[in-house]
C-alpha positions, 0 to 999 in steps of 0.5 A: 660522224658515222659509226664506221670508217671505210677504207678506199676500196670499200668507198669505191665498191659502195659508191659503184653500187650506188651509181649503177643502181641509178644509171643502169638499173636493168643490170642491178644488183651487180655480179662480182665481175660487173662490180669489179668493172664498175670500180675500175672504169676510167670515166667518172672516177678519181683516182682510177684504180685496178682492183681484182676480184679478191680485193672487191669480194673482201671489201664486200664482206666488210661492207656486209658486216656493217650493213652497207651491202647485201648478197642477193641470190636468185634462182641458183644463179650467180650471187649479186650485190646491192648497196644498203647505205640508203637504208642504214643511214636513212638517206634520200636519193638527192643526198645519195647522189651527192654523197656518191659523187664525192665518193667516186670523184673526190673533193668537189666544188658546189657546182661540180657536185651538182653537175656530176650528180646529174646522172643519179639525180637532177638538181634544178639549181645550185641552191638545191644541191647546196641545201642537200650538201648542208644536210649531209654536213649536219649528218656529219657525212660531209664537210665543207673545206676551207678555200685553198690558195689558187682555188676560186671556191671551197670544196666539199668532201665525204667523211665516210673515211674519217676526217679529211684535209683539203687537197693542195692546189697547183698554183698557176705558173705566173703566181709561182714565178711573178717575173715570168709573165713580164719576161714573156711580154717583153719577149713578145714585144721584141719579136714584134719589133724584129718582124716590123724591121724585116717587113721594112727591109723587104719593102725596100727590095720590092 
């Protein structure tokens, strides 16, 4: 388990820095305004949030105190911010890609983790991603959660905010009401019979 526990704002800020370092390197490190936009974007985020400048700036201060982010000032221009988790935790790009995805998107299956990490690092196959996730588990940075009812696969989660519980799965309608499917099948059969009778009646007038 890491020596720190991050709150949800810190997780989103740090993960956004990690993501943009790889996906838009020409704009990295990020200004505060760019980082706020990255945190609040609606794609590749769960949950979608709406942080203001102060919220993100305060999270950056807390991350800097833990040596997880830094401020870069160049030529008297605006301050820019960079991630330092890769150095502090001594993580490679493959592990960072999966950890970042878990931080940005919440609990993920193995396949989801691999596919959604592709923008940061490409895994040739699922086995490679699984080995990296196992490494994160050994470092106590991630956990494989027990498979929940209604889920086909186990999910993984990061541990940067402390222990986690598996998210509840919404059961399919037919599992929550076993008689519902039978009722629908019966209704469809009755409708077919009615259509057949109408077709016969119409044929008598032709």
